[in-house]
C-alpha positions as CSV (number, residue, x, y, z in Angstrom):
1,X,0.0,0.0,0.0
2,X,2.7,2.4,0.9
3,X,4.7,1.6,-2.1
4,X,1.5,2.3,-4.3
5,X,1.0,5.6,-2.6
6,X,4.7,6.6,-3.0
7,X,4.4,5.8,-6.7
8,X,1.3,7.7,-7.1
9,X,2.7,10.7,-5.2
10,X,5.8,10.6,-7.5
11,X,3.8,10.8,-10.5
12,X,4.1,7.3,-11.9
13,X,1.3,6.3,-14.1
14,X,2.5,3.1,-15.6
15,X,3.5,0.7,-12.7
16,X,4.3,-3.0,-12.4
17,X,3.4,-4.3,-9.1
18,X,5.2,-7.5,-8.3
19,X,4.1,-9.5,-5.3
20,X,5.9,-12.6,-3.9
21,X,2.8,-13.4,-2.0
22,X,0.3,-15.4,-4.1
23,X,-2.1,-15.1,-1.1
24,X,-1.8,-11.2,-1.3
25,X,-2.5,-11.3,-4.9
26,X,-5.5,-13.5,-4.6
27,X,-6.9,-11.1,-2.0
28,X,-6.5,-8.2,-4.2
29,X,-8.3,-10.0,-6.9
30,X,-11.1,-11.3,-4.5
31,X,-14.3,-9.8,-3.7
32,X,-14.7,-11.8,-0.6
33,X,-12.3,-10.5,2.0
34,X,-14.3,-8.3,4.2
35,X,-13.8,-10.8,7.0
36,X,-10.1,-11.0,6.6
37,X,-8.0,-9.5,9.4
38,X,-6.3,-7.2,6.9
39,X,-9.6,-6.0,5.1
40,X,-8.7,-2.4,5.8
41,X,-5.3,-2.7,4.1
42,X,-7.0,-4.6,1.2
43,X,-9.5,-1.8,0.9
44,X,-6.7,0.9,0.7
45,X,-4.7,-1.0,-1.9
46,X,-7.9,-1.4,-4.1
47,X,-8.6,2.3,-3.6
48,X,-5.2,3.1,-4.9
49,X,-5.4,0.6,-7.8
50,X,-8.7,2.1,-9.1
51,X,-7.2,5.5,-9.6
52,X,-6.3,6.9,-13.0
53,X,-3.2,4.9,-13.7
54,X,-2.0,1.7,-15.3
55,X,-0.9,-0.8,-12.7
56,X,0.1,-4.3,-13.8
57,X,0.0,-6.8,-10.9
58,X,2.1,-9.9,-11.1
59,X,3.2,-12.7,-8.9
60,X,7.0,-13.3,-8.8
61,X,8.8,-15.6,-6.6
62,X,11.2,-14.0,-4.1
63,X,14.1,-15.5,-6.1
64,X,13.0,-13.4,-9.1
65,X,13.4,-10.1,-7.3
66,X,16.3,-10.4,-4.8
67,X,16.5,-6.5,-4.1
68,X,12.8,-6.7,-2.9
69,X,13.4,-10.0,-1.0
70,X,16.4,-8.4,0.7
71,X,14.6,-5.2,1.6
72,X,11.6,-7.1,3.0
73,X,13.9,-9.2,5.2
74,X,15.5,-5.9,6.4
75,X,12.0,-4.7,7.2
76,X,11.5,-7.5,9.4
77,X,14.3,-6.3,11.8
78,X,13.2,-2.6,11.6
79,X,10.6,-0.5,13.4
80,X,7.2,0.1,12.0
81,X,7.0,2.9,9.3
82,X,8.6,3.7,6.0
83,X,12.2,3.6,5.7
84,X,14.2,5.4,3.1
85,X,17.8,4.5,2.3
86,X,19.7,7.4,1.0
87,X,22.9,5.4,0.5
88,X,22.8,1.8,-1.0
89,X,24.6,-0.7,1.2
90,X,27.0,-3.1,-0.5
91,X,24.6,-6.1,-0.2
92,X,21.8,-4.3,-2.0
93,X,24.2,-3.1,-4.7
94,X,25.0,-6.8,-5.5
95,X,21.4,-7.7,-5.6
96,X,20.6,-4.8,-8.0
97,X,23.4,-6.0,-10.3
98,X,22.0,-9.6,-10.1
99,X,18.5,-8.3,-10.9
100,X,19.7,-6.1,-13.8
101,X,21.6,-9.0,-15.3
102,X,18.8,-11.4,-14.8
103,X,20.6,-13.7,-12.6
104,X,18.3,-15.9,-10.5
105,X,18.4,-18.9,-8.2
106,X,16.8,-22.2,-9.2
107,X,13.6,-23.1,-7.3
108,X,11.7,-26.3,-7.2
109,X,7.9,-25.8,-7.3
110,X,6.0,-28.9,-6.2
111,X,2.5,-27.8,-6.5
112,X,1.3,-24.6,-8.2
113,X,-2.3,-23.6,-8.8
């Protein structure tokens, strides 16, 4: 939700939203989430998605976007709120290079629906 808001505020009108959570993607595409414990967040995301812009939503495995995976793992160890990183740390620089070059890790998927 915060990423969508930041994109909107920055003036981006053609956005690709990549989620590594198939469950979150399913909730955004569902009409039956009112009883979900994150219904308020889903409502906010859907409000943002219905604005006058082009947002493509896609599921990607975490191995497909190591930068996002790394930042998400950092977020688990940070205080609540939005964190901006003015200087890239060396680990993130490596993952950016991997993402730009299309280098990924193999993943075995046993059952995908």
